[in-house]
N, C-alpha and C positions, 0 to 999 in steps of 0.2 A: 222183313219187307213184304213178303207175301201176305202176311197177316194184316198189315195196314191196307194193302190192296183189296183184300177180301172184305174188310170193314167198309171201305169206300163203296164197293159194289153193293154190299148189304144196305148201307144207308140210302143209296140212290134207289135201289129196288123197293125198299120198304116205304120210302117217302113218296114214291110214285104210285104205289098200289092203293087201290081203293075198293075193297071187296064189299060184299053185301052187308045188309043191316039187320040180319036175323039175330035175335037175342035168345040164347039158350038158358035153360034153368036147370038146377040140380034136381033129380028125381029119385034120390035114394030114399028108401022107406024110413020114415021117422025124421028125416032131415027137413029143415026149413028151406023152402025154395029160395034160391038166391040167384040173381042174374049173373050170367057169365059175360065177359067182354065180347062185344061184336067183333067180327073180323076186322073192321076198320079200326076199332079201338085197340085191338091186339096189335095190328100193324103199326099204329101210331106209337104204342108203348115200345115195340121192338125197335122202331126207327130212333126213338129217343134214347134207348139204351145203347144202340150202335153209335149214335152221335156222341154220347157221353164217353164211350170207350175210346173213340177216335180222339176226342179232345183231351183225354188223359195223356196222350202222347205229344201234346202241343206245349212247346216251351219257347220263349223268347222269339216270337215271330215266325216260328217254323215247327215242324214235327220232328221229334227225336228219331234218329237213325233212319232218315229217309234222304233220298236225293231230291233235288229241287223240283223235278217234274212230279214226283210222288207227293211232295208237300203241297204243290199247287193243286193236284187232284184232290187231296184230302181237304184243302181249304174250299175248293169248289163243292165238294160233297157237303161240307158244313153249311155253306151258303144255301145250297139247294134244300137241305133239311130245314133251315130256318125259314126259307120262303114257303115251303110246303106246310110247315107246322104253325107258322106265325110266331115261333119262338124268337126271343131276343137274347137268349141266355149266353150266346157266344159272341155277342156284338163287340165286347171289349177285345177279344182275341182278333177279330177282323180289323178293328181300329189299330191295334198294335202292329199287325202284319203290314197294313197299309203304310203306317208311319215309318216302319223299319225299311221298307222297300221302295217307297215313293222316290222317284228321282234317280234311281240307280240305272235305269235304261237311258241311253243317250240317243237312241234312234226314235 
């Protein structure tokens, strides 16, 4: 449970960060200079990896081994990641969750 919470925080933090645009290159003797990811690109890659790790725990409209509030937070983190990155990769999971839970609340 703590691990899922940590992943949620990581996804939110990485999706929200937008650091500098400096590109570094490799300067080893005899090596061909190759660009290294910018801080923004690195942050984006880490956010994508965190979202993918979070979604590996997603099954049948919820997250495995979580309570409903944790599942809701994980789903919110996934939505936030998709908004920040423009990804539509987990849209089917969001649809499935909506369909499974729509109409359950009576208030």
